[in-house]
DSSP file (Angstrom, degrees, kcal/mol; ACC not computed):
  #  RESIDUE AA STRUCTURE BP1 BP2  ACC     N-H-->O    O-->H-N    N-H-->O    O-->H-N    TCO  KAPPA ALPHA  PHI   PSI    X-CA   Y-CA   Z-CA
    1    1 A X    >         0   0    0      0, 0.0     3,-1.9     0, 0.0     4,-0.1   0.000 360.0 360.0 360.0 -52.8   45.7   28.8  -53.9
    2    2 A X  G >   +     0   0    0      1,-0.3     3,-1.8     2,-0.2    83,-0.0   0.701 360.0  71.2 -65.3 -24.3   43.1   26.0  -54.3
    3    3 A X  G 3  S+     0   0    0      1,-0.2    -1,-0.3     3,-0.0    49,-0.0   0.712  91.1  60.8 -71.6 -15.4   43.4   26.3  -58.1
    4    4 A X  G <  S+     0   0    0     -3,-1.9    48,-3.3    48,-0.1    49,-0.5   0.473 104.3  59.0 -80.6   1.3   46.9   24.8  -57.9
    5    5 A X  E <   -A   51   0A   0     -3,-1.8     2,-0.4    46,-0.2    46,-0.2  -0.911  60.2-163.0-132.6 150.2   45.5   21.6  -56.4
    6    6 A X  E     -A   50   0A   0     44,-2.2    44,-3.2    -2,-0.3     2,-0.5  -0.987  12.0-145.3-134.3 152.6   43.1   18.8  -57.3
    7    7 A X  E     +A   49   0A   0     -2,-0.4     2,-0.3    42,-0.2    42,-0.2  -0.951  29.0 159.9-116.0 129.0   41.5   16.3  -55.1
    8    8 A X  E     -A   48   0A   0     40,-1.8    40,-3.1    -2,-0.5     3,-0.1  -0.916  44.6 -78.4-140.9 169.5   40.8   12.8  -56.5
    9    9 A X  E     -A   47   0A   0     -2,-0.3    38,-0.3    38,-0.2     2,-0.3  -0.354  50.2-113.8 -61.8 140.7   40.1    9.2  -55.3
   10   10 A X        -     0   0    0     36,-2.3     2,-0.3    -2,-0.0    36,-0.2  -0.585  32.4-161.2 -73.0 144.2   43.1    7.3  -54.2
   11   11 A X    >>  -     0   0    0     -2,-0.3     3,-1.8    -3,-0.1     4,-0.6  -0.800  33.9 -99.1-121.8 166.2   44.0    4.4  -56.3
   12   12 A X  G >4 S+     0   0    0     -2,-0.3     3,-0.8     1,-0.3     4,-0.4   0.809 118.2  60.2 -56.3 -32.2   46.2    1.4  -55.4
   13   13 A X  G 34 S+     0   0    0      1,-0.2    -1,-0.3     2,-0.1     4,-0.3   0.704 102.2  55.6 -69.0 -17.5   49.3    2.8  -57.1
   14   14 A X  G X> S+     0   0    0     -3,-1.8     4,-1.5     1,-0.2     3,-0.6   0.555  78.7  89.5 -93.6 -13.2   49.3    5.9  -54.8
   15   15 A X  H XX S+     0   0    0     -3,-0.8     4,-2.1    -4,-0.6     3,-0.6   0.922  86.1  52.8 -56.7 -45.4   49.3    4.1  -51.5
   16   16 A X  H 3> S+     0   0    0     -4,-0.4     4,-1.4     1,-0.2    -1,-0.3   0.872 106.7  55.5 -55.9 -35.5   53.1    4.0  -51.4
   17   17 A X  H <> S+     0   0    0     -3,-0.6     4,-1.3    -4,-0.3    -1,-0.2   0.855 108.6  45.4 -63.9 -36.4   53.0    7.8  -52.0
   18   18 A X  H <X S+     0   0    0     -4,-1.5     4,-1.7    -3,-0.6    -2,-0.2   0.801 112.7  52.2 -83.5 -27.5   50.8    8.4  -49.0
   19   19 A X  H  X S+     0   0    0     -4,-2.1     4,-1.6    -5,-0.2    -1,-0.2   0.746 103.9  55.5 -76.4 -23.3   53.0    6.1  -46.9
   20   20 A X  H  X S+     0   0    0     -4,-1.4     4,-2.3    -5,-0.2    -2,-0.2   0.869 107.7  49.9 -70.3 -39.0   56.0    8.0  -47.9
   21   21 A X  H  X S+     0   0    0     -4,-1.3     4,-1.7     2,-0.2    -2,-0.2   0.888 110.2  50.4 -63.2 -41.7   54.3   11.3  -46.5
   22   22 A X  H  X>S+     0   0    0     -4,-1.7     5,-2.5     2,-0.2     4,-0.8   0.931 109.9  51.1 -68.4 -39.2   53.5    9.5  -43.3
   23   23 A X  H ><5S+     0   0    0     -4,-1.6     3,-1.0     1,-0.2    -2,-0.2   0.950 107.2  53.1 -58.2 -46.9   57.2    8.3  -43.0
   24   24 A X  H 3<5S+     0   0    0     -4,-2.3    -1,-0.2     1,-0.3    -2,-0.2   0.849 113.3  42.6 -55.6 -39.2   58.3   11.8  -43.5
   25   25 A X  H 3<5S-     0   0    0     -4,-1.7    -1,-0.3     2,-0.2    -2,-0.2   0.391 111.5-121.8 -91.1   1.0   56.0   13.0  -40.6
   26   26 A X  T <<5S+     0   0    0     -3,-1.0     2,-0.3    -4,-0.8    -3,-0.2   0.904  72.0 122.6  66.6  42.5   57.1   10.0  -38.6
   27   27 A X      < -     0   0    0     -5,-2.5     2,-0.3    -6,-0.1    -1,-0.2  -0.908  44.9-163.5-131.3 158.6   53.5    8.8  -38.2
   28   28 A X        +     0   0    0     -2,-0.3     3,-0.1    -3,-0.1    -9,-0.1  -0.773  16.7 164.6-147.7  98.2   51.8    5.5  -39.2
   29   29 A X        -     0   0    0      1,-0.3     2,-0.4    -2,-0.3    -1,-0.1   0.888  67.9  -1.3 -88.4 -39.8   48.0    5.6  -39.3
   30   30 A X  S    S-     0   0    0    -11,-0.0    -1,-0.3     4,-0.0     5,-0.0  -0.992  73.3-113.0-146.6 137.8   47.1    2.5  -41.2
   31   31 A X    >>  -     0   0    0     -2,-0.4     4,-2.0    -3,-0.1     3,-0.7  -0.340  34.4-108.6 -67.5 156.3   49.2   -0.3  -42.8
   32   32 A X  H 3> S+     0   0    0      1,-0.3     4,-2.4     2,-0.2     5,-0.1   0.867 117.3  52.8 -52.0 -42.9   49.2   -0.8  -46.6
   33   33 A X  H 3> S+     0   0    0      1,-0.2     4,-1.5     2,-0.2    -1,-0.3   0.794 105.6  52.4 -69.7 -24.5   47.2   -3.8  -46.5
   34   34 A X  H <> S+     0   0    0     -3,-0.7     4,-2.2     2,-0.2    -1,-0.2   0.895 110.5  49.9 -68.6 -43.2   44.4   -2.3  -44.4
   35   35 A X  H  X S+     0   0    0     -4,-2.0     4,-2.6     1,-0.2    -2,-0.2   0.933 109.0  53.4 -60.4 -44.2   44.3    0.6  -47.1
   36   36 A X  H  X S+     0   0    0     -4,-2.4     4,-0.6     1,-0.2    -1,-0.2   0.874 110.2  44.5 -61.3 -39.2   44.1   -1.9  -49.8
   37   37 A X  H  < S+     0   0    0     -4,-1.5     3,-0.3     1,-0.2     4,-0.3   0.816 111.5  55.9 -76.7 -28.8   41.1   -3.7  -48.1
   38   38 A X  H >< S+     0   0    0     -4,-2.2     3,-1.9     1,-0.2     6,-0.3   0.918  99.2  59.3 -66.3 -41.8   39.4   -0.3  -47.4
   39   39 A X  H 3< S+     0   0    0     -4,-2.6    -1,-0.2     1,-0.3    -2,-0.2   0.781 104.4  52.3 -61.6 -22.4   39.6    0.7  -51.1
   40   40 A X  T 3< S+     0   0    0     -4,-0.6     2,-0.5    -3,-0.3    -1,-0.3   0.533  96.3  83.8 -84.4  -5.8   37.5   -2.4  -51.8
   41   41 A X  S X  S-     0   0    0     -3,-1.9     3,-1.8    -4,-0.3    -1,-0.0  -0.881  70.5-146.9-106.1 119.6   34.9   -1.5  -49.4
   42   42 A X  T 3  S+     0   0    0     -2,-0.5    -1,-0.1     1,-0.3    -4,-0.1   0.565  94.7  64.4 -71.9  -4.4   32.2    0.9  -50.2
   43   43 A X  T 3  S+     0   0    0     -5,-0.1    22,-2.9    21,-0.1     2,-0.4   0.195  93.1  75.8 -96.3  16.8   32.0    2.4  -46.8
   44   44 A X  E <   - B   0  64A   0     -3,-1.8     2,-0.4    -6,-0.3    20,-0.2  -0.979  57.8-173.1-125.1 138.9   35.5    3.8  -47.0
   45   45 A X  E     - B   0  63A   0     18,-2.2    18,-3.1    -2,-0.4     2,-0.4  -0.993   2.7-178.7-132.1 128.4   36.7    6.9  -49.0
   46   46 A X  E     - B   0  62A   0     -2,-0.4   -36,-2.3    16,-0.2     2,-0.4  -0.994   4.9-177.4-126.0 136.5   40.3    8.1  -49.5
   47   47 A X  E     -AB   9  61A   0     14,-2.6    14,-2.1    -2,-0.4     2,-0.3  -0.982  11.1-151.0-129.2 138.1   41.0   11.0  -51.4
   48   48 A X  E     -AB   8  60A   0    -40,-3.1   -40,-1.8    -2,-0.4     2,-0.5  -0.769  11.4-137.8-110.8 163.4   44.5   12.5  -52.2
   49   49 A X  E     -AB   7  59A   0     10,-2.7     9,-3.1    -2,-0.3    10,-1.0  -0.976  26.6-166.7-118.3 117.6   45.3   16.1  -52.8
   50   50 A X  E     -AB   6  57A   0    -44,-3.2   -44,-2.2    -2,-0.5     2,-0.5  -0.857  25.7-122.0-112.9 139.4   47.7   16.6  -55.8
   51   51 A X  E  >  -A    5   0A   0      5,-3.0     4,-1.9    -2,-0.4   -46,-0.2  -0.741  21.6-147.3 -74.6 125.8   49.8   19.6  -56.9
   52   52 A X  T  4 S+     0   0    0    -48,-3.3    -1,-0.1    -2,-0.5   -47,-0.1   0.763  91.2  53.3 -71.0 -24.5   48.5   20.3  -60.5
   53   53 A X  T  4 S+     0   0    0    -49,-0.5    -1,-0.2     1,-0.1   -48,-0.1   0.977 127.8  14.6 -74.7 -59.0   52.0   21.6  -61.7
   54   54 A X  T  4 S-     0   0    0      2,-0.1    -2,-0.2     1,-0.0    -1,-0.1   0.518  94.9-129.4-104.9   0.8   54.2   18.6  -60.7
   55   55 A X     <  +     0   0    0     -4,-1.9    -3,-0.1     1,-0.2    -1,-0.0   0.394  54.8 150.8  81.0  -4.5   51.4   16.0  -60.1
   56   56 A X        -     0   0    0     -6,-0.1    -5,-3.0     1,-0.1     2,-0.5  -0.264  52.4-119.8 -62.7 147.2   52.9   15.2  -56.7
   57   57 A X  E     +B   50   0A   0     -7,-0.2    -7,-0.3     1,-0.1    -1,-0.1  -0.806  33.9 175.6 -87.1 128.2   50.6   13.9  -54.0
   58   58 A X  E     -     0   0A   0     -9,-3.1    20,-3.3    -2,-0.5     2,-0.2   0.437  59.1 -15.9-115.2  -3.5   50.9   16.5  -51.2
   59   59 A X  E     -BC  49  77A   0    -10,-1.0   -10,-2.7    18,-0.3     2,-0.3  -0.959  55.3-151.1 177.6 167.9   48.2   15.1  -48.7
   60   60 A X  E     -BC  48  76A   0     16,-2.0    16,-2.8   -12,-0.3     2,-0.3  -0.969   7.1-147.3-153.0 170.2   45.3   12.9  -48.2
   61   61 A X  E     -BC  47  75A   0    -14,-2.1   -14,-2.6    -2,-0.3     2,-0.4  -0.990  14.5-165.3-137.9 130.2   42.0   12.4  -46.2
   62   62 A X  E     +BC  46  74A   0     12,-2.0    11,-2.6    -2,-0.3    12,-1.7  -0.978  13.4 169.8-124.8 135.8   40.6    9.0  -45.3
   63   63 A X  E     -BC  45  72A   0    -18,-3.1   -18,-2.2    -2,-0.4     2,-0.4  -0.915  23.0-154.0-136.6 162.7   37.1    8.4  -44.0
   64   64 A X  E     -BC  44  71A   0      7,-2.5     7,-3.7    -2,-0.3     2,-0.4  -0.978  19.6-175.0-131.3 149.9   34.6    5.6  -43.3
   65   65 A X  E     + C   0  70A   0    -22,-2.9     2,-0.3    -2,-0.4     5,-0.2  -0.987  12.9 176.5-151.7 141.7   30.9    6.1  -43.4
   66   66 A X  E >   - C   0  69A   0      3,-2.0     3,-2.1    -2,-0.4     2,-0.2  -0.983  65.0 -35.5-146.0 129.1   27.9    4.1  -42.6
   67   67 A X  T 3  S-     0   0    0     -2,-0.3     0, 0.0     1,-0.3     0, 0.0  -0.402 127.2 -17.8  56.5-121.0   24.3    5.4  -42.7
   68   68 A X  T 3  S+     0   0    0     -2,-0.2    36,-2.0    35,-0.1    37,-1.9   0.289 120.5  83.8-100.7  11.9   24.2    8.9  -41.6
   69   69 A X  E <   -Cd  66 105A   0     -3,-2.1    -3,-2.0    34,-0.2     2,-0.4  -0.941  50.4-170.7-126.2 125.9   27.7    9.0  -39.8
   70   70 A X  E     -Cd  65 106A   0     35,-3.3    37,-3.2    -2,-0.5     2,-0.5  -0.890   7.5-156.4-113.0 142.8   31.2    9.6  -41.1
   71   71 A X  E     -Cd  64 107A   0     -7,-3.7    -7,-2.5    -2,-0.4     2,-0.7  -0.962  14.7-139.1-116.9 134.0   34.4    9.1  -39.3
   72   72 A X  E     -Cd  63 108A   0     35,-2.5    37,-0.6    -2,-0.5    -9,-0.3  -0.812  19.0-175.4 -85.1 117.5   37.4   10.9  -40.5
   73   73 A X  E     -     0   0A   0    -11,-2.6     2,-0.3    -2,-0.7   -10,-0.2   0.865  63.5 -12.1 -72.9 -44.3   40.4    8.4  -40.1
   74   74 A X  E     -C   62   0A   0    -12,-1.7   -12,-2.0    -3,-0.1     2,-0.4  -0.988  40.8-164.5-163.0 147.6   43.0   10.8  -41.1
   75   75 A X  E     +C   61   0A   0     -2,-0.3     2,-0.4   -14,-0.2   -14,-0.2  -0.976  27.1 175.6-128.7 120.6   44.0   14.1  -42.6
   76   76 A X  E     -C   60   0A   0    -16,-2.8   -16,-2.0    -2,-0.4     2,-0.4  -0.989  11.7-174.9-135.6 134.9   47.6   14.3  -43.5
   77   77 A X  E     -C   59   0A   0     -2,-0.4   -18,-0.3   -18,-0.2     5,-0.1  -0.992  36.2-107.4-124.3 128.1   49.5   17.2  -45.3
   78   78 A X    >>  -     0   0    0    -20,-3.3     3,-2.7    -2,-0.4     4,-0.7  -0.243  33.7-113.4 -47.8 135.1   53.2   16.8  -46.4
   79   79 A X  G >4 S+     0   0    0      1,-0.3     3,-2.2     2,-0.2    -1,-0.1   0.853 115.5  52.7 -45.7 -56.5   55.6   18.9  -44.2
   80   80 A X  G 34 S+     0   0    0      1,-0.3    -1,-0.3     3,-0.0    -2,-0.1   0.580 113.2  45.0 -60.6 -11.5   56.6   21.4  -47.0
   81   81 A X  G X4 S+     0   0    0     -3,-2.7     3,-0.7   -23,-0.1     5,-0.4   0.479  85.5 115.9-116.4  -4.5   52.8   22.1  -47.7
   82   82 A X  T <<  +     0   0    0     -3,-2.2    -4,-0.0    -4,-0.7    -3,-0.0  -0.153  69.9  31.4 -62.9 162.0   51.6   22.5  -44.2
   83   83 A X  T 3  S+     0   0    0      1,-0.1    -1,-0.2     0, 0.0    -4,-0.0   0.749  90.9 102.0  60.7  26.4   50.3   26.0  -43.1
   84   84 A X  S <  S-     0   0    0     -3,-0.7    -2,-0.1   -83,-0.0    -1,-0.1   0.223  99.9-104.4-112.7   6.4   49.0   26.7  -46.6
   85   85 A X  S  > S+     0   0    0      3,-0.0     4,-1.3   -84,-0.0    -3,-0.1   0.636  85.2 125.3  74.1  17.1   45.3   26.0  -45.9
   86   86 A X  H  >  +     0   0    0     -5,-0.4     4,-2.5     2,-0.2     5,-0.2   0.885  69.3  54.3 -73.7 -37.8   45.4   22.6  -47.6
   87   87 A X  H  > S+     0   0    0      1,-0.2     4,-2.4     2,-0.2    -1,-0.2   0.880 110.8  46.8 -58.7 -37.4   44.1   20.8  -44.6
   88   88 A X  H  > S+     0   0    0     72,-0.3     4,-2.3     2,-0.2    -1,-0.2   0.858 108.1  56.3 -75.3 -33.4   41.1   23.1  -44.5
   89   89 A X  H  X S+     0   0    0     -4,-1.3     4,-1.8    71,-0.2    -2,-0.2   0.900 111.6  43.8 -62.5 -48.0   40.7   22.6  -48.3
   90   90 A X  H  X S+     0   0    0     -4,-2.5     4,-2.6     2,-0.2     5,-0.3   0.929 113.2  49.9 -64.6 -46.7   40.4   18.7  -47.7
   91   91 A X  H  X S+     0   0    0     -4,-2.4     4,-1.8     1,-0.2    -2,-0.2   0.875 110.2  50.6 -72.2 -31.6   38.2   19.1  -44.8
   92   92 A X  H  X S+     0   0    0     -4,-2.3     4,-1.8     2,-0.2    -1,-0.2   0.896 111.2  51.0 -58.1 -42.5   35.9   21.5  -46.8
   93   93 A X  H  X S+     0   0    0     -4,-1.8     4,-2.2     1,-0.2    -2,-0.2   0.896 110.2  47.1 -61.3 -45.0   35.9   18.9  -49.5
   94   94 A X  H  X S+     0   0    0     -4,-2.6     4,-2.2     2,-0.2    -1,-0.2   0.815 109.1  53.9 -72.0 -31.4   34.9   16.0  -47.2
   95   95 A X  H  X S+     0   0    0     -4,-1.8     4,-2.2    -5,-0.3    -1,-0.2   0.910 111.1  45.5 -71.0 -37.9   32.2   18.0  -45.6
   96   96 A X  H  X S+     0   0    0     -4,-1.8     4,-2.2     2,-0.2    -2,-0.2   0.910 112.8  52.5 -64.9 -39.2   30.7   18.7  -49.0
   97   97 A X  H  X S+     0   0    0     -4,-2.2     4,-1.4     1,-0.2    -2,-0.2   0.911 108.1  50.6 -58.2 -46.8   31.2   15.1  -49.9
   98   98 A X  H  <>S+     0   0    0     -4,-2.2     5,-2.7     2,-0.2    -2,-0.2   0.844 106.5  53.4 -58.5 -49.1   29.4   14.1  -46.8
   99   99 A X  H ><5S+     0   0    0     -4,-2.2     3,-2.1     1,-0.2    -1,-0.2   0.932 105.7  55.6 -57.6 -47.7   26.4   16.4  -47.6
  100  100 A X  H 3<5S+     0   0    0     -4,-2.2    -2,-0.2     1,-0.3    -1,-0.2   0.862 107.0  50.5 -53.1 -38.8   26.2   14.7  -51.0
  101  101 A X  T 3<5S-     0   0    0     -4,-1.4    -1,-0.3    -5,-0.1    -2,-0.2   0.225 116.4-113.9 -91.5  16.4   25.9   11.4  -49.3
  102  102 A X  T < 5 +     0   0    0     -3,-2.1     2,-0.3     1,-0.2    -3,-0.2   0.727  61.9 158.2  58.4  27.8   23.1   12.6  -46.9
  103  103 A X      < -     0   0    0     -5,-2.7    -1,-0.2     1,-0.1   -34,-0.2  -0.617  22.8-175.3 -75.9 134.3   25.5   12.1  -44.0
  104  104 A X        +     0   0    0    -36,-2.0    46,-1.5    -2,-0.3    47,-0.6   0.589  62.4  47.3-107.6 -13.6   24.5   14.3  -40.9
  105  105 A X  E     -dE  69 149A   0    -37,-1.9   -35,-3.3    44,-0.2     2,-0.5  -0.993  53.7-169.7-135.3 138.0   27.4   13.6  -38.6
  106  106 A X  E     -dE  70 148A   0     42,-2.2    42,-2.9    -2,-0.4     2,-0.3  -0.990  13.2-172.6-122.2 124.1   31.1   13.6  -38.8
  107  107 A X  E     +dE  71 147A   0    -37,-3.2   -35,-2.5    -2,-0.5     2,-0.3  -0.755   8.2 167.7-108.4 158.8   33.2   12.3  -36.0
  108  108 A X  E     -dE  72 146A   0     38,-1.5    38,-2.2    -2,-0.3     2,-0.4  -0.970  23.8-139.4-158.8 162.3   37.0   12.4  -35.5
  109  109 A X  E     - E   0 145A   0    -37,-0.6     2,-0.3    -2,-0.3    36,-0.2  -0.974  20.5-177.1-128.8 150.0   39.6   11.8  -32.9
  110  110 A X  E     - E   0 144A   0     34,-1.8    34,-2.9    -2,-0.4     2,-0.1  -0.992  34.4 -97.8-144.8 146.1   42.7   13.9  -32.4
  111  111 A X  E >   - E   0 143A   0     -2,-0.3     3,-1.9    32,-0.2    32,-0.2  -0.403  32.1-126.8 -58.6 132.5   45.7   13.7  -30.0
  112  112 A X  T 3  S+     0   0    0     30,-1.9    -1,-0.1     1,-0.3    31,-0.1   0.822 110.4  51.9 -49.9 -36.7   45.2   16.0  -27.0
  113  113 A X  T 3  S+     0   0    0     29,-0.2     2,-1.8     1,-0.1    -1,-0.3   0.529  82.5  95.9 -87.0  -3.1   48.6   17.6  -27.8
  114  114 A X    <>  +     0   0    0     -3,-1.9     4,-1.8     1,-0.2    -1,-0.1  -0.582  43.4 161.9 -90.6  83.5   47.7   18.4  -31.4
  115  115 A X  H  >  +     0   0    0     -2,-1.8     4,-2.3     2,-0.2     5,-0.2   0.883  68.8  57.6 -65.2 -44.4   46.6   22.0  -31.0
  116  116 A X  H  > S+     0   0    0     -3,-0.2     4,-1.9     1,-0.2    -1,-0.2   0.906 109.2  47.0 -58.7 -38.8   46.9   23.0  -34.6
  117  117 A X  H  > S+     0   0    0      2,-0.2     4,-2.8     1,-0.2     5,-0.2   0.911 110.5  53.0 -65.8 -44.4   44.4   20.2  -35.6
  118  118 A X  H  X S+     0   0    0     -4,-1.8     4,-1.9     1,-0.2    -1,-0.2   0.875 107.6  50.1 -57.0 -38.0   42.1   21.2  -32.9
  119  119 A X  H  X S+     0   0    0     -4,-2.3     4,-2.7     2,-0.2    -1,-0.2   0.925 109.3  53.2 -67.5 -46.9   42.0   24.8  -34.1
  120  120 A X  H  X S+     0   0    0     -4,-1.9     4,-1.4     1,-0.2    -2,-0.2   0.954 111.1  44.1 -53.5 -55.7   41.3   23.5  -37.5
  121  121 A X  H  <>S+     0   0    0     -4,-2.8     5,-2.8     1,-0.2     3,-0.3   0.886 112.5  52.3 -65.5 -33.7   38.3   21.4  -36.4
  122  122 A X  H ><5S+     0   0    0     -4,-1.9     3,-1.9    -5,-0.2    -1,-0.2   0.895 103.6  57.8 -68.5 -38.9   37.0   24.3  -34.2
  123  123 A X  H 3<5S+     0   0    0     -4,-2.7    -1,-0.2     1,-0.3    -2,-0.2   0.833 108.3  48.3 -58.3 -32.1   37.2   26.7  -37.2
  124  124 A X  T 3<5S-     0   0    0     -4,-1.4    -1,-0.3    -3,-0.3    -2,-0.2   0.165 125.0-104.7 -94.8  14.7   34.8   24.3  -39.0
  125  125 A X  T < 5 +     0   0    0     -3,-1.9    24,-0.3     1,-0.2     2,-0.2   0.730  63.5 157.3  66.4  24.4   32.4   24.1  -36.0
  126  126 A X      < -     0   0    0     -5,-2.8     2,-0.4    -6,-0.2    -1,-0.2  -0.643  30.3-147.2 -71.9 143.1   33.4   20.7  -34.8
  127  127 A X  E     -F  147   0A   0     20,-2.4    20,-2.2    -2,-0.2     2,-0.4  -0.864  15.1-118.1-112.6 140.5   32.4   20.4  -31.1
  128  128 A X  E     +F  146   0A   0     -2,-0.4    18,-0.3    18,-0.2     3,-0.1  -0.674  38.4 168.7 -77.2 129.4   34.5   18.3  -28.5
  129  129 A X  E     -     0   0A   0     16,-2.4     2,-0.3    -2,-0.4    17,-0.2   0.568  54.7  -6.5-117.6 -14.6   32.1   15.6  -27.3
  130  130 A X  E     -F  145   0A   0     15,-1.2    15,-2.2     2,-0.0     2,-0.3  -0.964  52.9-129.7-169.5 178.3   34.3   13.2  -25.4
  131  131 A X  E     -F  144   0A   0     -2,-0.3     2,-0.6    13,-0.2    13,-0.2  -0.992  10.5-156.1-147.3 134.8   37.8   12.1  -24.3
  132  132 A X  E >   -F  143   0A   0     11,-3.4    11,-2.5    -2,-0.3     3,-1.2  -0.930  21.8-132.6-118.7 112.1   39.2    8.8  -24.5
  133  133 A X  E 3  S-     0   0A   0     -2,-0.6     9,-0.1     1,-0.2     8,-0.0  -0.338  80.2  -7.5 -69.1 143.9   42.1    8.2  -22.0
  134  134 A X  E 3  S+     0   0A   0      1,-0.1     8,-0.2    -2,-0.1    -1,-0.2   0.804  86.6 144.2  46.1  38.3   45.4    6.6  -23.2
  135  135 A X  E <   +     0   0A   0     -3,-1.2     7,-0.2     6,-0.4     2,-0.2   0.904  52.2  60.7 -69.0 -43.7   43.8    5.9  -26.6
  136  136 A X  E   >S-F  141   0A   0      5,-2.5     5,-1.2    -4,-0.2     2,-0.3  -0.493  71.9-152.2 -87.2 152.1   46.9    6.5  -28.6
  137  137 A X  T   5 +     0   0    0      3,-0.2     3,-0.1     1,-0.2    -2,-0.0  -0.870  62.6  56.5-121.6 160.3   50.1    4.5  -28.3
  138  138 A X  T   5S+     0   0    0     -2,-0.3    -1,-0.2     0, 0.0     2,-0.1   0.937 132.4  18.3  51.4  69.7   53.7    5.4  -29.0
  139  139 A X  T   5S-     0   0    0     -3,-0.2     2,-0.1     1,-0.0    -3,-0.0   0.632 107.4-125.8 -88.5 162.2   53.5    7.7  -27.2
  140  140 A X  T   5 +     0   0    0     -3,-0.1     2,-0.3    -2,-0.1    -3,-0.2  -0.434  46.3 155.0 -67.7 135.6   50.5    7.0  -25.0
  141  141 A X  E   < - F   0 136A   0     -5,-1.2    -5,-2.5    -2,-0.1    -6,-0.4  -0.979  43.4-101.8-160.5 150.7   48.1    9.9  -25.1
  142  142 A X  E     -     0   0A   0     -2,-0.3   -30,-1.9    -8,-0.2     2,-0.4  -0.383  31.7-137.8 -72.0 154.7   44.5   10.8  -24.7
  143  143 A X  E     -EF 111 132A   0    -11,-2.5   -11,-3.4   -32,-0.2     2,-0.5  -0.918   5.2-148.3-111.1 140.2   42.2   11.3  -27.7
  144  144 A X  E     -EF 110 131A   0    -34,-2.9   -34,-1.8    -2,-0.4     2,-0.4  -0.907  13.6-143.2-104.8 137.2   39.7   14.0  -27.9
  145  145 A X  E     -EF 109 130A   0    -15,-2.2   -16,-2.4    -2,-0.5   -15,-1.2  -0.813  17.7-171.0-103.5 135.2   36.5   13.1  -29.9
  146  146 A X  E     -EF 108 128A   0    -38,-2.2   -38,-1.5    -2,-0.4     2,-0.4  -0.905   1.7-165.2-126.8 154.6   35.0   16.0  -32.0
  147  147 A X  E     -EF 107 127A   0    -20,-2.2   -20,-2.4    -2,-0.3     2,-0.5  -0.999   7.2-160.9-142.0 135.8   31.7   15.9  -33.8
  148  148 A X  E     -E  106   0A   0    -42,-2.9   -42,-2.2    -2,-0.4     2,-0.9  -0.979  10.0-152.8-116.1 131.9   30.1   18.1  -36.6
  149  149 A X  E >   -E  105   0A   0     -2,-0.5     3,-1.1   -24,-0.3   -44,-0.2  -0.864   8.0-165.4 -99.2 104.9   26.5   18.0  -37.1
  150  150 A X  G >  S+     0   0    0    -46,-1.5     3,-1.2    -2,-0.9    -1,-0.2   0.811  82.9  59.5 -62.9 -32.3   26.2   19.0  -40.8
  151  151 A X  G 3  S+     0   0    0    -47,-0.6    -1,-0.3     1,-0.3   -46,-0.1   0.770 104.0  52.6 -66.3 -27.3   22.4   19.7  -40.6
  152  152 A X  G <  S+     0   0    0     -3,-1.1     2,-0.4   -48,-0.2    -1,-0.3   0.135  95.6  83.7 -95.7  21.6   23.0   22.4  -38.0
  153  153 A X    <   -     0   0    0     -3,-1.2     2,-0.8    -5,-0.0   -28,-0.0  -0.917  63.5-143.6-129.0 149.6   25.6   24.4  -39.7
  154  154 A X        -     0   0    0     -2,-0.4     2,-0.5     2,-0.0    -3,-0.1  -0.930  38.0-157.6-105.9 102.5   25.6   27.2  -42.3
  155  155 A X        -     0   0    0     -2,-0.8     2,-0.7    -5,-0.1   -31,-0.0  -0.737  15.2-148.5 -95.8 132.2   28.8   26.2  -44.0
  156  156 A X    >   -     0   0    0     -2,-0.5     3,-1.2     1,-0.1    -2,-0.0  -0.848   5.1-163.5 -87.2 100.6   31.0   28.5  -46.1
  157  157 A X  T 3  S+     0   0    0     -2,-0.7    -1,-0.1     1,-0.3   -61,-0.0   0.474  83.3  67.7 -74.0   2.4   32.5   26.4  -48.9
  158  158 A X  T 3   +     0   0    0    -66,-0.0    -1,-0.3     2,-0.0   -69,-0.1   0.128  69.7 135.5-102.2  22.2   35.1   29.2  -49.5
  159  159 A X    <         0   0    0     -3,-1.2   -67,-0.1     1,-0.1   -35,-0.0  -0.382 360.0 360.0 -67.8 149.5   37.0   28.7  -46.1
  160  160 A X              0   0    0    -68,-0.0   -72,-0.3  -159,-0.0   -71,-0.2   0.324 360.0 360.0-108.3 360.0   40.8   28.7  -46.3
């Protein structure tokens, strides 16, 4: 499966592609101008997942990292490519990326209603550490805060 896909850095010309995926999913994580600013900042990393055959972007992951902590801003997979293990593939990639950068903690926020994402994070040994009431807007919803302590895990890089 993973041999059919490639992960590479997002470039300015691909921002519209990831915004189209967000539009398809009826989500809006960051405006285009924020992503452009982030790409100029060494503390942000955006990676796209591309189908090797047709070269289409089928997902992306966005992070920020300072010192020994990384925040996952978003993991987004195009609707037709969901449930294929691609979010796991991206998450595995970013955990290994964090290890290379000597990052010891990864944090993320997820909607309380997003049970599939919570299952994914638990599969990778993320632990729920907090809850933020009414964090998300449109619709208003609580956020669950998850943390992965990289130094305390035996990570299998072959997860699907």
